[in-house]
N, C-alpha and C positions, 0 to 999 in steps of 0.2 A: 632540584637537579644539581648534580655535582659538576665540578669543573671539567672533568674528563669527558663526560657525556656531552656537555655543552660545546667543548672544543671539537669533538668529532662531528657534531651536528653542523657547526659553522664551517668546517673545512671540507665536508663531503659534498660532491656535486649533487644538484637537485635531480638530475635525470642521468641515466647511464649514457655513455657516449654513443652517438648514432653513427652507424656504418652504412654506406650505400649498399643497396641490395645487389646481389651478384647478377651479372647479365644472364638473360635467358639462354638456354642451350640452343644451338643452331641445329635444325633438323633439315636434312636434305631429302626431298621426296622426288623420286624418279617417276615420270609419267609412264603409265602402262599403255600398251598398244590397245586400240579399240577392239571390242568383241564383235565379230561379224556373224550374224545368224542367217543362214541360207535356208529358205523354206524348200521342202521337197517338191519336186515337180509332179503334177498329176500325170497319170499314165496316159499315153496316146491311144485313143480308141479309133479304129478305122470303121467307118460306116459305109455299107455298100451303096452304090448310086441308085437313085430312084428311077423307076421306069418313066419314060416321057409321058406328058399329059396331052391327051387328044381332045380338042375342043370340037364339039358337035353342035352345029347351029340348031336352035330350037325356035319354033314360031311362037309369037307372043300369045299369052292366054286370051281366051275370048273375054269380051267386056262383060262384067257382071251387072252393070247398070247401063241403061240407055244414055246416050250423050245428053248433056244438059241443054235445054232450050234457052239460049241467051237473049232471046227477044222478050222474054217475060221478066220484068224486074223482080228481084229477090228482096223481100222485106227483111230488115235486120232483126235478129233475134235478141231480145233483151236478156241480159245475164240473170241468173238466179239471185233474187234479192231476199234479205232477211227482214222479218218483222222486228220491231223493237224488243219484243219478248225473246225472240230467238237470238237477237244480238246480245242481250244481257246474259243469256245462258252459254253461248258458244264463243264469244269474243274474249281473247286473252290480252289484257292491256300490257304491251311491251313497248319500250322506248323506240322511237323512230317514226317514219312516215307510214300511214295506213290509207288505203283506198278500199272502201267498203260500199257495196250496193245494199241499200236499205229501202224498204217500202215506206214511202212518205205517209205518216199517220193521217194527214188531212186529205191528200189527193189519191191515196192508195196506188200511186204509180212508183216504179223503181227509180231511185235517184242515187247518183254516185256521191258519196261523202268522203272528202279528202281531209285528213287532219294529221298532225304530228304530235306525238306524246313525248314529253321531256324525260330525260333520265332521272332516276331517283325512285324512292319508295312510294308506292301508291297508298294513300290513306283511305280514300273513299271512291266508289264507283256506283253511280246512281243512274237508273234509266226510268224516266217518267213517261206520261202519255205522249208528250211532244218534245222531249229533250233528253240528252245524254250528258252526264257531268262526270269528269275525272278530277279528283283532288289529290295532290301530292304533298308529301312532307316538305315543309318550307314555304307553304302558301301558294304554290303554283297550281293553276286550274286550267282545264280545257273544257269548254261547254259547247255543245252542239245543239242548236235550236232549229226545229222544223216549223217554218212560218206558214200562215194561212194561205198565202199566195203560191205555195208549192216550192219555195226556195228553202235553202238551208244556210244558216249562219253559224260559223265556227268562231268562237271567241277565246283568245288566249289571255287569261288573267294572271297577273303576277302577285 
């Protein structure tokens, strides 16, 4: 390096001088008046008045059935009950409370079975000669057992 180049290097500033940036221009925005849209009105239709309604009294129709004899006691009618085979074919296991009439496999009498199925995916649904078992993912189970004495036991296993 020669002396001239060295002196220029040592006397020159490292960076060019910095000037502050010019201020941003001021823009004035005048607000515009709001646009009002008016919907057209529907046409007015004149309807002629209706004639008055005349009410004519009518005698009640004759009875189709003779009046019931209330002195004779009425036996209650048992609801239609499903056998366990019909239950396995027609029952759709959905989450929630269920009240089902089933023919008890031992006594052959209709019995009301009340049980609640948990939410979740059903893994297995079995119907045996004297029991119904629902098994869900996660280990939850609902087992319905028909006992010899005519009762029903519902067991909720976790």
